[in-house]
C-alpha positions in Angstrom: 5.0 -49.1 -72.2 1.9 -49.9 -74.4 1.0 -48.9 -78.3 -1.9 -47.0 -76.7 1.0 -44.7 -74.8 2.9 -43.6 -77.9 1.5 -40.5 -79.7 4.5 -40.6 -81.9 7.2 -43.3 -82.7 9.5 -42.5 -85.0 12.1 -45.6 -86.4 14.8 -45.7 -87.6 14.3 -42.3 -89.3 17.1 -40.6 -91.7 16.8 -37.9 -93.5 19.2 -36.6 -96.5 19.5 -33.8 -98.4 21.3 -33.4 -101.8 22.6 -30.4 -103.2 23.7 -31.6 -106.7 26.3 -33.9 -106.3 26.4 -33.7 -102.4 25.2 -35.6 -99.9 23.9 -33.7 -96.5 22.7 -36.0 -93.9 20.5 -34.3 -91.6 18.9 -37.1 -89.6 20.8 -40.4 -88.7 18.4 -43.7 -87.9 16.6 -41.9 -85.1 14.6 -43.9 -82.6 12.5 -41.7 -80.7 8.6 -42.6 -78.8 6.8 -39.4 -76.9 4.6 -40.7 -74.8 0.9 -39.0 -74.2 1.4 -36.7 -71.7 4.9 -35.7 -72.0 6.4 -32.1 -71.9 9.5 -33.1 -74.5 12.2 -30.3 -76.0 14.4 -31.2 -78.2 17.7 -29.5 -78.3 21.3 -29.2 -79.7 22.8 -26.6 -81.6 22.1 -24.9 -84.5 22.1 -27.7 -87.8 21.4 -30.4 -84.9 18.8 -31.8 -87.1 15.7 -30.7 -84.3 13.7 -28.6 -86.9 13.9 -31.7 -89.0 13.0 -33.9 -87.1 9.9 -32.1 -85.7 9.3 -31.5 -89.8 9.3 -34.9 -90.4 7.0 -35.7 -87.1 4.2 -33.2 -88.4 4.4 -34.8 -92.0 5.7 -31.6 -93.3 8.6 -33.3 -94.6 9.1 -37.1 -95.4 11.9 -38.7 -93.9 14.6 -40.5 -96.4 14.5 -43.9 -95.1 12.0 -45.4 -91.6 8.6 -44.7 -90.8 6.6 -42.5 -88.2 3.8 -43.2 -86.8 1.7 -40.9 -85.5 -1.4 -41.7 -83.1 -0.6 -45.3 -84.4 -1.0 -44.5 -88.0 2.1 -44.6 -90.3 2.3 -41.0 -91.6 4.7 -41.6 -94.4 3.1 -43.1 -96.8 -0.6 -40.9 -96.8 -1.2 -38.9 -99.5 -1.2 -34.7 -99.9 -4.8 -34.3 -99.1 -4.7 -37.2 -96.5 -1.9 -35.9 -94.8 -3.2 -32.5 -94.2 -6.3 -33.5 -92.9 -4.9 -36.0 -90.4 -2.7 -33.1 -89.3 -5.4 -31.0 -88.9 -7.4 -33.3 -86.6 -3.9 -34.9 -84.6 -1.7 -31.9 -84.5 -1.6 -28.2 -83.0 1.2 -26.0 -84.1 3.1 -22.9 -82.4 5.5 -20.7 -84.5 8.4 -18.4 -83.8 6.4 -16.2 -85.5 3.0 -16.5 -84.0 1.1 -17.2 -88.0 -2.1 -15.6 -87.2 -4.4 -14.6 -90.0 -3.9 -10.4 -89.6 -7.4 -10.1 -90.7 -8.9 -12.4 -88.2 -9.9 -11.3 -84.7 -8.6 -13.1 -81.6 -12.1 -15.3 -81.7 -11.8 -16.2 -85.0 -8.0 -17.3 -85.1 -8.7 -19.4 -82.3 -11.4 -21.4 -83.6 -10.6 -21.4 -87.3 -9.3 -25.3 -87.1 -12.9 -26.4 -85.4 -14.3 -24.5 -87.9 -12.5 -27.1 -91.1 -13.5 -30.0 -88.1 -16.8 -28.9 -88.8 -17.5 -28.5 -85.2 -20.7 -26.6 -84.2 -21.0 -23.1 -83.8 -21.9 -23.9 -80.2 -19.2 -25.3 -79.4 -16.8 -24.1 -81.1 -18.2 -20.7 -79.2 -17.6 -22.3 -75.5 -13.9 -23.7 -76.5 -13.2 -20.3 -77.0 -14.4 -18.6 -74.1 -12.8 -21.7 -71.8 -9.5 -21.7 -73.2 -9.5 -18.1 -73.6 -9.9 -18.2 -69.3 -7.2 -20.5 -69.6 -4.1 -18.0 -72.0 -5.1 -14.9 -69.9 -7.0 -12.7 -73.0 -10.6 -13.0 -71.7 -12.1 -10.3 -73.0 -9.6 -9.6 -76.3 -11.4 -11.9 -78.6 -13.1 -9.2 -81.0 -9.4 -8.1 -80.8 -7.0 -8.3 -84.2 -3.4 -9.5 -84.1 -1.9 -5.9 -85.1 -3.8 -4.7 -81.7 -1.9 -7.1 -79.2 2.0 -7.3 -78.0 4.0 -10.6 -79.5 3.7 -12.1 -75.9 0.1 -11.8 -76.1 -0.3 -13.3 -80.2 1.4 -16.1 -78.8 -0.8 -17.1 -76.2 -3.1 -16.8 -79.2 -0.9 -19.0 -80.9 -0.9 -21.6 -78.6 -5.1 -20.8 -77.5 -5.4 -21.9 -81.1 -3.1 -25.0 -81.1 -4.7 -26.6 -78.0 -8.3 -25.7 -78.5 -9.3 -28.2 -81.8 -7.7 -30.9 -78.6 -5.2 -32.5 -80.7 -3.4 -35.2 -79.6 0.3 -33.3 -80.1 1.2 -30.1 -79.6 5.1 -28.8 -81.5 6.7 -26.2 -81.2 9.4 -24.9 -83.3 11.3 -22.1 -81.6 8.1 -20.5 -79.7 10.0 -18.5 -77.5 12.7 -16.9 -80.2 10.3 -13.4 -80.7 9.9 -13.2 -76.8 11.4 -10.7 -74.3 13.0 -12.9 -71.0 9.9 -12.1 -69.0 6.8 -12.8 -71.8 8.5 -16.2 -72.9 8.9 -17.7 -68.7 5.5 -16.4 -68.7 4.2 -18.2 -71.8 6.5 -21.5 -71.2 4.7 -21.5 -67.6 1.7 -21.6 -69.2 1.8 -24.4 -71.4 3.8 -26.8 -68.5 0.4 -25.6 -66.5 -1.7 -26.4 -69.9 0.1 -29.5 -69.8 -0.9 -31.2 -66.8 -4.4 -29.7 -66.5 -5.3 -31.0 -69.7 -2.7 -33.9 -70.2 -1.5 -33.0 -73.7 1.2 -33.7 -75.4 3.7 -31.0 -75.9 7.1 -31.3 -78.0 9.6 -28.3 -78.2 12.4 -27.9 -80.7 14.4 -24.8 -79.2 17.6 -24.2 -77.9 16.4 -21.8 -75.7 18.3 -22.2 -71.8 14.3 -21.6 -70.6 12.8 -24.4 -72.5 15.4 -27.1 -71.6 14.6 -26.1 -67.6 11.0 -26.4 -68.1 10.9 -29.8 -69.8 10.3 -33.0 -68.4 11.4 -34.4 -70.7 15.5 -33.6 -72.6 16.3 -35.2 -76.0 19.5 -33.7 -77.0 20.6 -34.0 -81.0 24.1 -33.4 -82.7 25.3 -34.2 -86.3 21.7 -35.4 -86.6 22.1 -38.2 -83.7 20.4 -38.2 -80.5 23.4 -38.3 -77.9 21.7 -37.6 -75.0 17.6 -38.8 -74.0 17.1 -37.7 -70.2 13.9 -37.9 -68.3 13.7 -35.1 -65.5 
């Protein structure tokens, strides 16, 4: 595997939380490489460490030991502002609670990251129009989040995560607040976008629907990888 193909490389990553005198190991010496274009689910029971691993991969949390490289750069040593800018330019996030800005219209929510990146208005509008077609939200660009169903809001979140063309899209329990049919439709759409655009997706979830659709399933238990299966 060449370095150019690795979007994420976690090397000996451990995370220990302290509560008073008690140490609670959340991750234990994790080695994990995610290759460009993967559609990977990190699964495991509650408390297995999957959300902690996702947070460390994204730089939202720091490992107690070990390091993470994203797009070939170690993120652990970056300053707060440097890391924030790096996340903005390289990672798209999808959360179970959508995290849309309620006062902004659909179009404005989707183009928000590109605005921070300094993308021209013409380029922003073109990308938004294209992604709205792909997530089946054409004609809804002037609506606000409160005027959308849960499934539609999550589609906006997917569009926002992908439109800035990041190296990596991280999704933490993206179907948790959706009914079965809506969740399956959303996952099928993300897999189609993954295959069409070659964008890298990593999910943290215990949702069987996500595990069934993943091309690679990494299973955690008690902070350790117990299985890593290509599908």
